[in-house]
C-alpha positions as CSV (number, residue, x, y, z in Angstrom):
1,M,0.4,-33.4,-5.8
2,N,2.3,-33.1,-2.6
3,A,4.0,-36.5,-1.8
4,H,4.1,-35.8,1.9
5,A,0.5,-34.9,2.4
6,I,-1.8,-37.3,4.0
7,I,-5.4,-37.4,3.3
8,T,-7.9,-39.0,5.3
9,T,-11.7,-39.3,4.9
10,A,-12.3,-41.3,8.3
11,E,-12.9,-39.2,11.6
12,P,-9.8,-39.8,13.5
13,Y,-11.1,-38.3,16.8
14,R,-12.7,-40.2,19.8
15,F,-14.9,-37.2,20.7
16,Q,-17.0,-34.7,18.9
17,I,-16.9,-30.8,19.3
18,G,-19.9,-30.1,21.6
19,Q,-19.8,-33.5,23.2
20,T,-20.1,-33.6,27.2
21,V,-17.3,-35.6,28.6
22,D,-15.9,-36.4,32.1
23,H,-12.3,-36.7,33.3
24,I,-10.9,-40.2,33.7
25,G,-9.7,-39.3,37.3
26,G,-13.0,-38.2,38.7
27,K,-15.6,-35.4,38.5
28,M,-14.6,-32.8,35.9
29,R,-17.6,-32.4,33.8
30,S,-16.7,-30.8,30.5
31,I,-17.7,-29.8,26.9
32,I,-15.3,-30.3,24.1
33,V,-14.7,-27.0,22.3
34,D,-11.8,-27.7,19.9
35,R,-9.5,-30.6,19.1
36,Y,-6.4,-31.3,17.3
37,I,-3.8,-34.2,16.5
38,T,-0.2,-33.6,17.3
39,M,2.6,-34.3,14.7
40,M,3.2,-37.5,16.8
41,G,-0.6,-38.7,16.2
42,R,-1.8,-37.8,19.7
43,E,-5.2,-36.3,20.2
44,N,-5.5,-33.1,22.3
45,Y,-8.8,-31.5,23.4
46,H,-9.8,-28.0,24.4
47,I,-12.3,-28.3,27.0
48,V,-14.7,-25.8,29.0
49,V,-15.1,-27.3,32.5
50,S,-18.4,-26.7,34.4
51,A,-18.4,-23.9,37.0
52,E,-18.8,-26.4,39.9
53,D,-15.8,-28.4,38.9
54,A,-13.5,-25.6,37.4
55,A,-11.6,-24.7,40.5
56,G,-10.6,-21.3,38.9
57,R,-9.6,-22.9,35.6
58,P,-12.6,-23.1,33.3
59,L,-10.5,-23.6,30.0
60,R,-7.9,-26.4,29.8
61,I,-6.2,-28.5,27.2
62,V,-6.1,-32.2,28.1
63,A,-4.5,-35.2,26.2
64,G,-6.8,-37.6,24.4
65,T,-6.4,-40.3,27.1
66,A,-7.9,-38.1,29.8
67,P,-11.6,-37.6,28.7
68,V,-14.3,-40.2,29.0
69,A,-17.8,-39.9,27.6
70,A,-20.3,-38.7,30.0
């Protein structure tokens, strides 16, 4: 067994893939399409922003502190 491997069974993410979220700073209704945890232990989310709120950028990567449950 690799002594450096970390195995966890608990779900470490705040949001699930497919969950509807908003942005902490205001209107940016989005859906989580992917997520990952960085080497420093921070959550990042790939989101698809609704057409009304996208401002020409429908796909974004946001830090885990930016989304809030919608």
